[in-house]
C-alpha positions, 0 to 999 in steps of 0.5 A: 237267545244267550250269546256264547262262542260255544257252538253246545252251549246254543239251543239246539233247534229242529232246521225244518222249525226255523227253515221258513224264517230265514233270510238272505244274509242270516249267517251260518256259523260251523265248528268243524272236527275236520283237519283244516276247521282245527287248524283254524279254531286253533289260529284263531283261538276260537271254536268258529272255523267257518262262516257262510251267508244264508240265501232262501229261495223259498219259492223254489223250496231252497235254502241256500249257503253262499260261502267260499270253500277250498276246493272250490271258492266261492259257490251257492251250497244246499244247507240241507246238505250241511244237516243230511250229505255234507261229506261221503253222505254224511252230516256235517261233522261239527257243529252249526249255529244260524245267527242273525246281524241286527243292522241288515236292512232290507233295503240294503239285502239285494247289494249283498246278494248282488255282489255275492252272486257275482263273486261266484266261482271266484277262487278260495285265497289260499295263499292268504292262509299263509299270510295269516299265519305269518301275520299270527307268528310275526304280528305284522302285516296287513291283507292285500285285497283280491278278489280271492276269498276265504271263507270270512272274507267273502261273508266281510265284502258282502256286507259291506256292500251293504253298508256294514264293516265287520271290522278285522282283527288287530293282526289284519284278518277278519275270521268267523270268529270277528263276524260273531263277535260283532256285537250286532251278531245273534244266535237263531240257534244252533241246528247240528 
């Protein structure tokens, strides 16, 4: 499948067709139309506004997303709700693309998952957003590592535990675009 920055150019697939093929560590990228999503896309000069990690529990017929969001921090959220009732009983307002990192080894997936689950309920790093804006405007500074996360930071930290270092960009932060741009990330298909 062609890797493009424009989610609408990625082949659409039915979620029901790919659901059972998903693996722990696959990625969900979104390009939202919400005000915060538009601000993220503008600041990062990207079409991507959010990223999370796919965590299928097929034994209990559930596929969850490990993510960090503004109102609740690090959480697990049903992927099906993105499609059907993300907000106000409406589907997610935007595009959603599933992808896979080709270097994630089966033997390291548990390390990724254990770290992510241990970080559940950690707060969203609201102050980091301000620091990112300052770094963009001033072109200086670097993230001070802590255990509060924006969406791309929790993904970055989980992948570090699996031996994969997705690089921070030259402005000193990691964004959904930076994760998408990793040469080892390939789209599986667009579900929204």
